[in-house]
Legacy VTK file of the C-alpha trace (Angstrom):
# vtk DataFile Version 3.0
C-alpha trace
ASCII
DATASET POLYDATA
POINTS 64 float
-57.200 -52.959 26.366
-52.894 -53.305 26.985
-50.873 -54.496 29.557
-49.646 -52.716 32.049
-46.804 -52.748 34.350
-48.101 -53.212 37.965
-45.874 -52.838 41.171
-46.726 -55.281 44.729
-45.929 -53.105 46.993
-45.901 -55.273 49.864
-43.784 -57.038 48.146
-41.021 -54.775 47.198
-37.899 -54.077 48.953
-37.236 -50.321 47.117
-34.266 -51.197 45.376
-34.368 -48.279 42.995
-33.604 -51.217 40.187
-36.475 -50.259 38.278
-36.298 -47.074 38.763
-32.656 -46.387 37.154
-33.632 -48.289 34.669
-36.917 -47.330 33.605
-37.414 -43.836 35.186
-40.323 -42.908 32.782
-42.118 -45.577 33.909
-41.067 -46.035 37.725
-40.971 -43.685 39.874
-40.805 -43.810 44.533
-43.912 -43.320 46.158
-44.376 -41.628 49.098
-44.061 -45.124 50.682
-40.642 -45.189 49.651
-42.057 -48.255 47.862
-41.991 -48.265 44.091
-44.660 -47.371 41.673
-45.330 -47.398 38.266
-46.464 -43.529 36.991
-46.729 -43.863 33.457
-47.159 -47.241 32.191
-46.796 -45.340 28.428
-43.372 -44.030 29.303
-42.185 -46.992 27.369
-42.122 -49.721 25.390
-43.496 -52.995 26.728
-39.910 -55.031 26.063
-38.317 -52.653 27.789
-40.361 -52.643 30.813
-40.232 -56.576 30.348
-36.284 -56.454 30.646
-35.483 -53.793 32.326
-37.940 -54.072 34.825
-39.843 -56.917 35.704
-36.900 -59.112 34.005
-34.482 -57.904 36.772
-36.595 -57.519 39.980
-34.790 -59.318 43.129
-38.187 -59.824 44.296
-40.172 -60.014 41.284
-43.120 -57.814 42.567
-43.516 -55.960 39.171
-46.009 -57.899 37.058
-48.411 -56.812 33.867
-51.682 -56.607 34.510
-54.627 -56.593 31.632
LINES 1 65
64 0 1 2 3 4 5 6 7 8 9 10 11 12 13 14 15 16 17 18 19 20 21 22 23 24 25 26 27 28 29 30 31 32 33 34 35 36 37 38 39 40 41 42 43 44 45 46 47 48 49 50 51 52 53 54 55 56 57 58 59 60 61 62 63
C-alpha cells in the first residue's frame, strides 16, 4: 500500500500553504481546515517538499 498524506485538523491553523502549493491534493474542508482530497494528485516528492516540509505547524504527515 502506498503512503498517503494526512492532515491533523486539530493542529491545522488554516494557513492555506498546502492548498496554494499543491491544489490537486489539498483543499479546505467545510470546517475551514485543510484536508487531503486526492492523495494521487501529485507525486510523493512534491507533496513532501511543497506541503509537508513547509507546513508551519507540521500537521501534515504520511500514513500507510
